[in-house]
C-alpha positions in Angstrom: -7.6 -46.3 -61.1 -7.1 -42.6 -60.9 -9.5 -42.2 -58.0 -7.7 -45.1 -56.2 -4.3 -43.5 -56.7 -5.7 -40.2 -55.3 -6.8 -42.0 -52.2 -3.2 -43.3 -51.7 -1.5 -39.9 -52.2 0.1 -39.8 -48.7 1.7 -43.3 -49.2 2.8 -42.3 -52.7 4.4 -39.1 -51.5 6.2 -40.9 -48.7 7.4 -43.7 -51.0 8.7 -41.4 -53.7 10.4 -39.2 -51.2 12.1 -42.1 -49.5 13.5 -43.3 -52.8 14.7 -39.8 -53.7 16.3 -39.3 -50.3 17.9 -42.8 -50.6 19.7 -41.5 -53.7 20.8 -38.4 -51.8 22.1 -40.6 -49.0 23.9 -42.9 -51.5 25.8 -40.1 -53.3 26.3 -37.6 -50.4 27.0 -40.1 -47.7 26.4 -39.7 -44.0 27.4 -36.0 -44.1 23.9 -35.4 -45.5 22.1 -37.2 -42.6 20.9 -34.0 -40.9 19.6 -32.5 -44.2 17.9 -35.8 -45.1 16.3 -36.0 -41.7 14.8 -32.5 -42.0 13.6 -33.3 -45.5 11.9 -36.4 -44.2 10.1 -34.3 -41.5 9.0 -31.9 -44.3 7.8 -35.0 -46.3 5.5 -36.0 -43.4 4.0 -32.5 -43.3 3.3 -32.6 -47.1 1.9 -36.1 -46.9 -0.4 -35.1 -44.0 -1.8 -32.3 -46.2 -3.0 -34.9 -48.8 -4.7 -37.3 -46.4 -8.2 -38.0 -47.7 -10.7 -36.7 -45.1 -8.5 -33.7 -44.3 -8.3 -32.5 -47.9 -10.4 -34.2 -50.6 -13.1 -36.9 -50.3 -12.9 -40.2 -48.6 -13.6 -43.5 -50.4 -12.6 -47.1 -51.2 -9.9 -47.8 -53.7 -8.6 -50.8 -55.7 -11.8 -52.7 -55.5 -12.0 -52.6 -51.7 -8.3 -53.3 -50.9 -7.6 -49.8 -49.6 -10.0 -47.7 -47.5 -9.5 -44.0 -47.0 -12.0 -42.9 -44.4 -12.0 -40.6 -41.3 -10.8 -43.4 -39.1 -7.7 -43.9 -41.3 -7.2 -40.1 -41.5 -7.2 -39.7 -37.7 -4.7 -42.6 -37.4 -2.4 -41.3 -40.1 -2.2 -37.8 -38.6 -1.2 -39.4 -35.3 1.3 -41.7 -37.0 2.9 -38.8 -39.0 3.1 -36.5 -36.0 4.7 -39.2 -33.8 7.2 -40.3 -36.6 8.2 -36.7 -37.4 8.6 -35.8 -33.7 10.8 -38.9 -32.9 12.9 -38.1 -36.0 13.4 -34.5 -35.0 14.7 -35.6 -31.6 17.0 -38.3 -33.0 19.6 -36.3 -34.9 21.3 -34.8 -31.9 21.3 -38.0 -29.9 22.9 -40.0 -32.8 25.3 -37.2 -33.7 26.8 -37.4 -30.2 27.8 -41.0 -30.8 29.0 -40.4 -34.3 26.5 -43.0 -35.7 23.8 -40.9 -37.3 23.6 -42.4 -40.7 21.5 -41.0 -43.6 19.5 -44.2 -43.9 17.8 -43.7 -40.5 15.2 -41.2 -41.6 14.6 -43.2 -44.8 13.8 -46.3 -42.7 11.3 -44.2 -40.7 9.6 -43.0 -43.9 9.3 -46.6 -45.3 8.0 -47.8 -42.0 5.4 -45.0 -42.1 4.3 -46.1 -45.6 3.6 -49.6 -44.1 1.7 -48.1 -41.2 -0.4 -46.0 -43.6 -1.4 -49.2 -45.4 -2.1 -50.9 -42.1 -4.7 -48.4 -41.0 -6.3 -48.2 -44.5 -6.4 -52.0 -45.1 -9.7 -53.2 -46.4 -8.4 -56.6 -47.1 -6.3 -59.1 -45.1 -3.6 -59.2 -47.8 -3.3 -55.4 -47.8 -3.1 -55.7 -44.1 -0.2 -58.2 -44.3 1.8 -56.2 -46.9 1.6 -53.1 -44.8 2.4 -54.9 -41.6 5.5 -56.5 -43.1 6.7 -53.3 -44.7 6.5 -51.6 -41.2 8.1 -54.6 -39.5 11.0 -55.0 -41.9 12.0 -51.4 -41.4 11.6 -51.8 -37.6 13.9 -54.8 -37.5 16.7 -52.8 -39.1 16.0 -49.8 -36.8 16.2 -51.9 -33.7 19.7 -53.1 -34.6 20.8 -49.8 -36.1 23.9 -49.5 -33.8 25.6 -52.5 -35.3 28.6 -52.3 -33.0 26.4 -52.3 -29.9 25.8 -55.8 -28.8 22.5 -54.8 -27.0 21.2 -53.2 -30.2 22.1 -56.3 -32.3 20.5 -58.6 -29.8 17.3 -56.4 -29.8 17.1 -56.6 -33.6 17.6 -60.3 -33.7 15.0 -61.0 -31.0 12.5 -58.7 -32.7 13.1 -60.4 -36.0 12.7 -63.9 -34.8 9.6 -63.2 -32.7 8.2 -61.0 -35.4 8.6 -63.8 -38.0 6.7 -66.1 -35.7 3.9 -63.6 -35.3 3.7 -63.2 -39.1 3.4 -66.9 -39.5 0.6 -67.0 -37.0 -1.2 -64.1 -38.7 -0.8 -65.7 -42.2 -2.2 -69.0 -40.9 -5.2 -67.2 -39.5 -5.7 -65.3 -42.8 -5.6 -68.6 -44.7 -8.3 -70.1 -42.4 -10.6 -67.1 -42.7 -10.2 -67.2 -46.5 -10.8 -70.9 -46.7 -14.0 -70.8 -44.6 -15.5 -67.4 -45.8 -14.2 -67.5 -49.4 -12.7 -64.0 -49.3 -10.0 -61.9 -47.8 -12.0 -58.6 -48.0 -13.0 -57.5 -44.5 -16.6 -56.7 -45.7 -17.0 -60.1 -47.3 -15.6 -61.9 -44.3 -18.1 -60.0 -42.1 -20.9 -61.0 -44.5 -19.8 -64.6 -44.4 -19.7 -64.7 -40.6 -23.2 -63.1 -40.4 -24.6 -65.5 -43.1 -23.4 -68.8 -41.8 -22.6 -68.1 -38.1 -19.1 -68.6 -36.6 -17.9 -72.1 -37.5 -15.0 -73.8 -35.7 -12.7 -73.1 -38.6 -13.6 -69.4 -38.7 -13.2 -69.3 -34.9 -9.6 -70.6 -35.2 -8.9 -68.2 -38.0 -10.2 -65.3 -35.9 -8.0 -66.4 -32.9 -4.8 -66.6 -35.0 -5.4 -63.3 -36.8 -6.1 -61.5 -33.5 -3.0 -63.1 -32.0 -0.7 -62.0 -34.8 -1.9 -58.4 -34.6 -1.7 -58.5 -30.7 2.1 -59.1 -31.1 2.4 -55.7 -32.7 0.5 -53.9 -30.0 2.5 -55.7 -27.3 -0.6 -57.1 -25.6 0.0 -59.9 -23.1 0.7 -62.8 -23.8 2.4 -61.6 -27.0 4.5 -59.0 -25.1 7.7 -60.9 -24.5 9.8 -59.0 -27.1 8.9 -55.5 -25.8 11.2 -55.0 -22.7 14.3 -56.5 -24.4 13.8 -54.6 -27.6 13.0 -51.3 -25.8 16.1 -51.6 -23.7 18.5 -52.8 -26.4 17.4 -50.5 -29.3 18.9 -47.0 -29.5 16.8 -44.7 -27.4 15.4 -42.6 -30.4 14.3 -45.9 -32.0 12.6 -46.9 -28.8 10.8 -43.6 -28.7 9.6 -44.3 -32.3 8.5 -47.9 -31.4 6.5 -46.7 -28.4 4.5 -44.3 -30.4 3.7 -44.5 -34.2 3.7 -48.3 -34.6 1.5 -48.7 -31.5 -1.1 -46.3 -33.1 -1.0 -48.2 -36.4 -1.3 -51.6 -34.8 -4.2 -50.6 -32.5 -6.0 -49.0 -35.4 -5.5 -52.1 -37.4 -6.8 -54.3 -34.6 -9.8 -52.1 -34.2 -10.7 -52.1 -37.9 -10.3 -55.9 -38.3 -12.4 -56.5 -35.1 -15.2 -54.1 -35.9 -15.4 -54.2 -39.7 -14.2 -57.7 -40.5 -15.4 -59.6 -37.5 -18.5 -57.6 -36.4 -20.8 -60.6 -36.4 -18.4 -62.5 -34.2 -18.2 -59.8 -31.6 -19.0 -62.2 -28.7 -16.1 -64.4 -29.7 -13.4 -61.8 -30.2 -14.5 -59.8 -27.2 -13.4 -62.7 -25.0 -9.9 -62.5 -26.5 -9.7 -58.7 -26.1 -11.0 -58.8 -22.5 -8.3 -61.4 -21.6 -5.6 -59.4 -23.3 -6.8 -56.2 -21.6 -6.8 -57.7 -18.1 -3.5 -59.5 -18.5 -1.8 -56.5 -20.0 -3.0 -54.1 -17.3 -2.0 -56.5 -14.5 1.4 -57.7 -15.9 2.3 -54.2 -17.2 1.7 -52.8 -13.7 3.3 -55.5 -11.6 6.3 -56.4 -13.7 7.4 -52.7 -13.9 7.8 -52.3 -10.2 11.2 -53.7 -9.7 12.8 -52.5 -13.0 16.0 -50.5 -12.5 16.2 -49.4 -16.2 14.0 -46.5 -17.3 13.5 -47.9 -20.8 12.4 -51.3 -19.5 10.0 -49.6 -17.1 8.5 -47.6 -20.0 8.2 -50.9 -22.0 6.0 -52.3 -19.3 4.2 -49.0 -19.1 3.3 -49.3 -22.8 2.0 -52.8 -22.2 -0.1 -51.4 -19.3 -1.5 -48.6 -21.4 -2.3 -50.8 -24.3 -4.4 -52.9 -21.8 -6.5 -49.8 -20.9 -7.0 -49.0 -24.6 -8.2 -52.6 -25.2 -10.9 -52.1 -22.5 -12.4 -49.4 -24.9 -12.2 -51.8 -27.8 -13.9 -54.5 -25.8 -17.0 -52.3 -25.6 -17.4 -52.8 -29.4 -19.4 -49.6 -29.7 -18.9 -46.3 -31.4 -18.1 -44.6 -28.1 -15.7 -47.5 -27.3 -13.8 -47.0 -30.6 -13.7 -43.2 -30.1 -12.2 -43.8 -26.6 -9.5 -46.0 -28.1 -8.6 -43.2 -30.6 -8.6 -40.6 -27.9 -6.5 -42.8 -25.7 -3.9 -43.4 -28.3 -3.7 -39.6 -29.2 -2.9 -38.7 -25.5 -0.7 -41.7 -25.0 1.5 -40.8 -27.9 2.2 -37.3 -26.5 2.8 -38.6 -22.9 5.2 -41.3 -24.1 7.1 -39.2 -26.5 7.5 -36.5 -23.9 8.9 -39.0 -21.5 11.3 -40.5 -24.0 12.5 -37.0 -25.1 13.6 -36.5 -21.5 15.4 -40.0 -21.5 17.2 -38.8 -24.6 18.7 -36.0 -22.4 20.0 -38.4 -19.8 23.7 -38.2 -20.3 26.5 -38.4 -17.8 29.2 -35.7 -17.4 31.3 -37.5 -20.1 28.4 -37.4 -22.5 27.6 -41.1 -22.3 23.9 -42.1 -22.3 22.6 -43.3 -18.9 19.4 -45.3 -18.5 19.1 -46.2 -14.8 16.3 -44.8 -12.7 18.9 -44.2 -9.9 20.6 -41.6 -12.2 17.4 -39.4 -11.9 18.1 -39.0 -8.1 17.8 -35.4 -7.0 17.0 -34.2 -10.6 14.7 -31.5 -9.1 17.8 -29.8 -7.7 20.2 -30.2 -10.6 17.7 -29.8 -13.5 14.5 -28.4 -12.0 12.6 -27.8 -15.3 13.5 -31.2 -16.6 12.3 -32.8 -13.4 9.0 -30.8 -13.5 8.3 -31.9 -17.0 9.1 -35.6 -16.1 6.8 -35.3 -13.1 4.0 -34.0 -15.2 4.4 -37.0 -17.7 4.5 -39.5 -14.8 1.4 -38.1 -13.1 -0.3 -38.0 -16.5 0.6 -41.6 -17.3 -0.7 -42.6 -13.9 -4.1 -41.0 -14.8 -4.1 -38.5 -12.0 -6.2 -35.4 -12.5 -6.0 -32.5 -13.3 -3.5 -33.7 -15.9 -4.6 -34.8 -19.4 -3.8 -38.5 -18.8 -6.9 -38.8 -16.6 -9.3 -38.3 -19.4 -8.4 -41.2 -21.7 -8.8 -43.6 -18.8 -12.1 -42.0 -17.9 -13.4 -42.4 -21.5 -12.5 -46.0 -21.9 -14.0 -46.9 -18.5 -17.1 -45.0 -19.3 -17.4 -46.8 -22.7 -17.0 -50.2 -20.9 -19.7 -49.3 -18.3 -22.1 -48.2 -21.1 -21.6 -51.6 -22.8 -22.5 -53.4 -19.6 -18.9 -54.3 -18.8 -18.9 -52.5 -15.5 -16.8 -55.4 -13.9 -14.1 -54.9 -16.5 -14.0 -51.1 -15.9 -13.8 -51.8 -12.1 -10.8 -54.2 -12.6 -9.2 -51.6 -14.9 -9.5 -48.9 -12.2 -8.0 -51.2 -9.6 -5.0 -52.1 -11.8 -4.4 -48.5 -12.6 -3.5 -48.1 -9.0 -0.8 -50.7 -9.4 0.7 -48.7 -12.3 0.6 -45.5 -10.3 3.1 -47.0 -7.9 6.1 -47.1 -10.2 5.2 -43.7 -11.8 5.2 -42.1 -8.4 8.4 -43.9 -7.5 10.2 -42.0 -10.3 8.8 -38.7 -8.9 10.0 -39.7 -5.4 13.5 -40.5 -6.8 13.7 -37.1 -8.5 12.4 -35.0 -5.6 13.3 -36.7 -2.4 16.5 -38.7 -3.0 20.0 -37.3 -2.7 21.3 -35.9 -5.9 23.2 -38.2 -8.2 25.8 -36.8 -10.7 24.2 -34.0 -12.7 23.3 -34.7 -16.3 25.3 -33.0 -19.0 23.6 -29.8 -20.2 22.1 -30.2 -23.6 22.0 -27.5 -26.3 19.4 -29.3 -28.3 16.7 -26.6 -28.6 14.5 -28.8 -30.8 14.3 -31.5 -28.1 13.6 -28.8 -25.5 10.8 -27.4 -27.6 9.3 -30.8 -28.1 9.4 -31.5 -24.3 7.8 -28.1 -23.6 5.0 -28.7 -26.1 4.3 -32.2 -24.7 4.2 -30.8 -21.2 1.8 -28.1 -22.1 -0.5 -30.6 -23.8 -0.7 -32.9 -20.7 -1.0 -29.9 -18.3 -4.5 -28.5 -17.4 -4.1 -26.1 -20.5 -4.7 -29.2 -22.6 -8.3 -29.2 -21.4 -9.1 -26.8 -24.1 -8.4 -29.6 -26.6 -10.5 -32.3 -24.9 -13.8 -31.3 -26.6 -12.4 -30.9 -30.2 -10.2 -34.0 -29.9 -13.1 -36.1 -28.6 -15.4 -34.9 -31.4 -12.8 -35.7 -34.1 -12.3 -39.1 -32.5 -16.1 -39.7 -32.5 -16.3 -38.7 -36.2 -13.5 -41.1 -37.0 -15.1 -43.9 -35.1 -18.3 -43.4 -36.9 -16.6 -44.6 -40.1 -16.5 -48.1 -38.8 -20.2 -48.4 -38.0 
């Protein structure tokens, strides 16, 4: 038991801190929100220091229910970085509207506890508990601005569709348990290898993959994403687009490789379909969007499709390419959303239309330059960092004899490039719109600058080390 508790130290630290900060919020009220927020950021730093694999040995705890390996360590570092960065950028945005409540950072902490359990799940029940803890916090975050009808609508849609996805996932878990006799991923894999994939196990596999696909916003389980991204407060959308995406993709990868390895042929067909549908729909549906947050929602669907191409390879290089892709995707997406957080009219009201970016290069040249870098990077145009994740996933697909899949992925990436370049055209070639209000948020400015440096050619110095760490993490699943 002691060793098991040591493996769960990051989750224990986040849980204890969230309860302590909840008491601070209860007694000090909303005037403590900024202090609670920075204490939550410090908690993420402390929790990261105790991740098994970074400090201390890896292992399996609670009789296989919890796995602390290099794959989980890589994912948790990404999750904590994304959650902390989105939290740091949120306080100024909420404070402008007078709605920054002290519960906000606590919900982020609790959601991160669930995400930590998701990426370390060695059992389908641990998977479900972590997924629900993350989801319940996310439902509240989506409707955090209670007096905003769009926010309330986003929370309700997310809750209803999320409950449906949870039911689908549970039904799949029950089928796999019934036909394999266990909920442990290792035992399920042994059962599939021993008896072959029966019809019942195939249905269980389909339902489990479908339930998890909802969390990664893969087509055809993407329907909640544009509405929730648009309706939720922008800092919440930035969080949704980063940390939960990493957790869900890591969970899908572990379940597919560790739990359903002998059924690779079967689940690969599902992943290939989701990858192709996501890249096509994510590219085409974003073209006519007038709202920047809805456009970025379809962008996230598009990018998840490319990451799924790496998973379809079902090799160590393929899994490494997925991890590398998610690491770069988080930085590009957060950087873009941090700029969206600064989109405020002269009266200080948030604006979200793409048209409001018109002529930004003349009114806010540095902001326009950073946005252009993120757009070019998301489009996968060299020499920016966003080119390399796509290169790695396509390379992994070709090495796994899925050349046709890589070719279609390359073709669909051209579709996505259109709407990214459209934003650059609006910023640099259209007549200037009303200038955005000047922000004094130095924290947000520093985060934008750091993300821009990462996606710039200077980020090339990190490609080798990041790729090596991703390969080591992927090796834990094979």
